[in-house]
N, C-alpha and C positions, 0 to 999 in steps of 0.2 A: 424714412420712407413715408411714415404716417403724416409727418409735418408737410412733406411735399404734396401729398394727396389733399391735405386740408387746404393748402395754398391754392392748388388748382381748382378745387371745388369752390372756394371763396371767389376766385377770379371769374369763374363761370357764372356764379350767382350774381355777382356785381354787373357783369355784362348783360345778363338777362334782365335785371332790374332796369338798367339804363335803356335797353331797347323798349321795354314795356312803357316806361315813363316818357320816352322821347317820341314815341309814335303818337300821332294825333289821329283822332277818329274823324277828321273832317273829310267830307266827300263832296264832289261837284254837285251843284244843284241840278235837278231835272224834275219836271212836273210830276211824272208818274210816281217816282219815289217820294216826293214831297207829300203827295196826297194818299199814299198807301197807309191804310189804317191797321193798327194793332189791337191788342186787348184793351177793353174799357175805353174805346174811342180814342186811343192814343195814336200818335204819329211817330213811329220808331226812327224815321230817317231825318226828321226836321232839325233836331239838335245838331246833327253832323253836317247838314246842308246849309245851316243858317249863315255861317261865316262866308261861304262862297256866294250865297245869294246876296248878302248885303255888300260884299266887297266887289263882286264882278258883274252884277246885274243892276242896271239902272232902275231904281224904283222911283226916286224923286223925279217928278215932272212927267210921269207917264199917265195916260188916261185910264179911267176906271175899266173900260172893256179890255184894254191890254193887260192891266193888272190881273183881272179875273182869268184871262187867257194864260197868263204866266203861272199864277198861284192856285187857281181854282177859287171856289166860294169860301168866304171866311166863316169862322165859327163865332159870330157875334152873339152876345148875350143881351138880355133886356136892359141891363144897367149901363150899357156902353154909352159913351159920349156921342153926340150927333156928329155925323161924317167921319166916324172912326171905325175902321175895320180891324178885327182881331183874328189872328191865326195862332192857335195853340201850338207851342213848341214842346213843352214838357209839363206834365202834371204828375206829381208824386203823391201817393196816399200814405197815411200813417196806418194805424190799426183799425180805422173805421172808414166810413164813406166820405169823410171830409178831407179835401186835399191839404197837405202840409207844405207843398211847394208848387208854384205855378210860374211858368215862363211863357210869355206871349210876345208875338210880333204885332205891334199896334201901328196901323197905317192911317194917317190923317189925310182926308181929302179936302181940297179947297172947294168953294161953292161951285166951281166949274167942273167938278169931278176929276180933277187932276191931283195926283199924289203931291201933297204939300210937304209932308215929312213922315218919318217913321222912327220907331224906337223899340228897343227890346225892354220889356217890363218884367221884373221878377218880384214875386210876392211870396213871402215866407210866413207861415202861421205857426 
């Protein structure tokens, strides 16, 4: 009887693990959720929306005003490359104020303010 109980419990735990690991946290992109801020100027929805944004929304070839209408204003920093817009996806901090991991969506504009290319950049410290 104990063995049967143990087998049932193991089966339940395995199914639960399978469900947890097979579930993806991807959600559909929408502007309000994309721009929602969390603690420490984080964006809690961007990581989950990134796949849908890059797969199902045309970024390459759109004009700057349409890009701003879609994503809102970027979080550019002073050391950014000319004609490059940066949207912070994830910033993780260690035990101090310095980030240990940064994930950004970088969008490169052509001279005519049309999106030329984009890429996801990850920086680990």
